[in-house]
N, C-alpha and C positions, 0 to 999 in steps of 0.2 A: 486943658486936658493933659498936655505934655508936662506942665509943671506939677500937676497932681501925681502923675506917674513917677516923676523923678523923686518926689517926696516919699512915695510908697517904697521905692527901691532903696532909699536911704534908711528908712525905718526898719525894713524887713530884716537886715542882718542883726540889728540891735535886739529885735524880738527873739530871734533864734539864739543869740548869745545868752539872753536871759534864761531861755528854756533849757539851754544845754549846760547849766551850772552843774558841775561835777559833785557827786557825793564821794568824797575820798574816804576809803576804808583803810585805816592804818593797820597793817598786819604785823608791824614791828619786825624784829629780827627772827629769822627762822629757827636758829639754833636754840635760843631761850625758850621758844614755844614748844619745840620738840622735847627739850629737857624738862619742861614743866609737865608735859604729858607722861614722860617716862617716870618722873618722880611720883606722880599720882599713882601710876600702875604699881610701882614698887611699894609705896606706903600702904596701899589698900588691898593689894592682892598677893604679890609675890612674897614679900617679907613675912606677912602674917601666916601664910601657908607654910613657909619654910620653918618658922618658929614652932608651929603646931607639929609639923612632921618630926623635927629634931626632938622635941619634948616627948612625943609619943615613943620614940626609940630609947629615951633615956629615963626621964622622971615620971612619965605617965600622961594619959590623955587629959585629965582634969587640970594638971599643972600647965599643960600646953594651952588649954583654953584660957586659963587665968593669965598666962603670959601674953596671949593675943590681946586681951583686954588692957593689959599694961602697956602694950605697944600702941594701942589707940590713944591712951591718955598721953603718952610721951609725944606722939606725933602731933596732936592738937596743941599740946602745951608749947612745943618748940615753934609751931607756926604762930601762935599768939605772941611769942616773944620776939620773933624775927620779922613778921610782916604786919602791916596795919589792918589788912582785911583778909580774912580767911576765905579762899575760893568756895563758892557754893557747891561745886562739884566734889571737893574734898569733904565738906561737911555731910553731903548726901551719902557718899560712900562710907565714911566713918560711922555715920548713924546706923546704916544697914549692917555694917560689920559688928558694931557693938550689940545691936539687937539680936542678931542670930547667935553670937558668941555667948551672950548672957542666957539665952534660952537653952542652949546646949549645955552650959555649965549647970543650970538649974535642974535639968533633966539627966545630967551625968551621962551624956551620950554624944560621941563625936559624929555619929550618923545624923543626929539632929543638926549639928553644925553644917554638915554637907548637904542636907536636904533643905535647910533654910534658904540657901541661895536660889533654889528652885522656886520656892514661894516668893522670894524677893524679886526674882526675874519676872515672874508672872505679874506681881503687883506693879513693878516698874513698867512693864509692857502696858498694863491697864492705865497707868498714870500718863504715859506719853501718848498712847493712842487716844485716851479719853480727852486729854488737853487739846489734841489735834481736832477731834470731833467737835469740841466746844468752841473751836476757833481761838483758843488762848494757849498756843503751844509753849510748853515749858522750855523748849530748846532756845527760845528767844532770850530768856533770862540767863540760861547756862552759857550760851555762846559769848555773852559779854564778859565772862571770866577770862576769855582768851583774846577777843577782838573787840575794839571799841567801835561801835556803829553810830553814825550820825543820827541825831534825833529825827530829822525829817525823813531819813531813809527807813527807819524802823516803822514809821507811820504808813509807809507805802503798802498798799494791798498786795502787790506782787511779792514783796519781801515777807509779809506775813504768810502768804501762801507757800513760799519756799520753806519757812520754818515749820509749817504744818506738815509738809511732805517729809522733812527731816525727822520730825517727831514720829511719824508713821514708820519710817525706815528703822529708827532706833527701837521702837516698840516691837517690830518684827524680829529684830536681832536678839532681843531679850527672850522672846518666845523660843527662838532657836537655841539659845543658851540653856534654857530650862529643859528642853528636850534632850540636849546633849548630856547634861548633868545626870538626868535620870537613866539614860542609856549606859553611861560609863559606870555608874554605881553597881550595875549587875556584875561587873568584873571584880568587885571587891573594894575594901576601904582604901587601900593604897592607890588604886586606880582613880577613885573618887577624889582623893586629895590632889593627885597629879592633875586631874582635869580642872579642878577649881583654881589651882595655882598657875597652871601653864595654858591649858587649852582655852579656858574661859578668858584669860588675860589676852591671848592672841586674838580671840574672836572680838573682844572689846576693842582692841587696837584696830583691827580690820574695819569694824563698824564705824569707828571714829574717822578713819580715812575715807570710807565710802560716803558718810554723811557730810564731811568737809568738802569733798569733791562735788557732791551734788549741790550743796549750797553755793560753792564758788561758781560752778557752771551756770546756775540759774541767775545769780547776781550779775554775771558778765553780760547777760542778755538785756539787762535794764539799761536804757540810754542814760548816759551821764554818770554811771558808776565807775569809779576808778580805784584800783587796788595799788597800794604803795608799800613796798617792802623796806624794812630798815628805818622807818620813820618813828616819830614819837606820837603815840595816840593822842588825838585831840579831843577836847570835851564836846 
């Protein structure tokens, strides 16, 4: 009896050690991650809006829309020359920008350019909320543009639930963005351009922070999950 108890006590720590294997999430260096996010915001929101605004004051609306399309081509081209893999988030934003700019150019209306993001935000909200309802959150794919997640951790139901919640949060933020864009347009074309270039960008940045914090706070509650700053992402 005593011998059996002693064997159980010796085995018990080993079992717990096996169960407590850490899932290390490499966050990399903070500054490059922030720089990547700011670059994305500049490339897909602030710079195109400034190009359009300046062209409207100088050469005209249609030339401004054409210049925005040119900016999209240059942005993707430079990324293809300088990186091996273009981030999915960049391609998603550029595709939406090209789509709304092309339609506005075809209809010869800057108002169409400003109203397109409203439809785009609504469609994006449906995409993110729909993927959450179906249990296949698109945020799980997009998050890996910034953070390398261990394969075993991605398969965890609690992690999938967290990504579903983040998808819902992002979808709601896109609905707020659509409502804000419609409201600001009542103040005129200049106010609409400012809203798209600045206010929507700030809302997007805030949404990213909220979603990132939500995901971080939920992952911390899972036993065995460890965050590591400044490391090299592992496969």
